[in-house]
Steps between C-alpha positions, in 0.01 A plus 500: 500500500637843404569768758220720365241220524622412846461861616153522344392180672632622836325835456175323412520280808558799726217697338249216497375532863435875465350458153272221623378709795448800271303287253278345768429816699510768226456370145238237576279731714522770231404258223224345710355841590506606137314182401256531790415855392336352190268276703190514718570306822367527855797330671278206597347344190713236323384650171695798370321677215707685240359841404788649300534874559167521680655604831698779332187625324328503837787698648466767235135555592533459877471846664622363835820373339573846358430659838734253671765562234470876551532452878814294450657756268421793733625313807822389327576842350458694825672241719801448273548871432477607864703206633786556257514875568480456877747210504753704301454804724554297818799315354673826405415651840652222711791412268741690721658477841221585742427370849265202499528440126478121536195530724324727251568258215375205702180675607420610144574159351318301771146536351615333178621182674200480735214270396251682278207353692634641827558843348153503346341423838696785659384741233142382544523643851683814383215578257220402737244786485435507879817381672761525224820698540441713190153616601616559857753748361233656279273541802782652706554776241133582471329301226357152455679257271323293235395138530811399311447139399120530483506793258514464125701822487752427774551121492741507206714784643521302826627191315749714307633662819549162667681359194728804470592466867579133453710514182695821558756316714571246225556775246712700745729200553554454126577868453745491791684222320506709185623810683782310666610372160555852365863608482543773761777662296245606237295684760808658657626617161164661420497670840852635447391637163231701677190287442235524772335205672187525287697508175718209611193291580315563174804501269707219654334304781156450348626396151739249662205360696295447185570121480376469858196711415416275205527187714295655780220615270470165321505282811272726704251539214477123451445457873227765514317355201479173695377661823268262684556453873468867595169550320359161600562559871418870521202544264438175306469722193229724644320716552312448173816362331677833545820321610459176305822403317572257219651223715213521748256493207674187372464341845132594519419353160697181559419413862179688577315489168671177382572634152853368448506575127402863545748542787773351279418748224543787745831346611622488141404866450683598820809308390489670159472843667805431717706377203394800290583757769835335572597501132392864463717600795799300377469651154458856628792452741743535210420873501544572870698224672876560536720195548 
């Protein structure tokens, strides 16, 4: 056996376990979901009826699906935008020698590594209309707060606030890594040349953080599009579907309404949205990301 064939065989043997796991837990579920989206099945009956693109036609004319999709887009846009901006601001603020720096970083990052269910229960109390912390503050300064999670106007902002609070620490940590990877001599040289702190940040620091920004936006956006636990625990999609999201809608159709085919079609649409947005960001990154 030639050296090249021997190396190829060895590489194949080493890759096989990972490839097998990937095929079983990624490729097969994707293919099965795509096939299931063309069927009408209630998860119980042994008979699975093929209906072609019937589920996708139903999606196009389902007003609740479009409402849920709009909710998901609004939630993701506000949460990602605010989390990235706040995470960057905090990272820049504490990326220097200050007393208690490690403690600050730990406290800010702690919500991200705490169980989502536990955090959601805490925020249920925070937004409680009678005994919640937020409305207690509102009452102390002279006005009554809204019924946050029971209001169609305020439930979504409450979910957004909780999600921003939870993910800011993750984004801060990534930006801290990016800041510490910047060559300090570049910043010192710019300072010696007379550049101010604001100019140094926007002309040097921020462009050098652009690869981190790209990674943060993509990963956070994908996570927000798949938001489930927070909404399920805090509002269950209510009131009047004002906080219903795509993944929760998939769960409802599959395990409450027993429409596995329709739920699979929604899953395929969600997957296509995530792929499309990721490709758009990667393509547009050629214009603004500096490596």
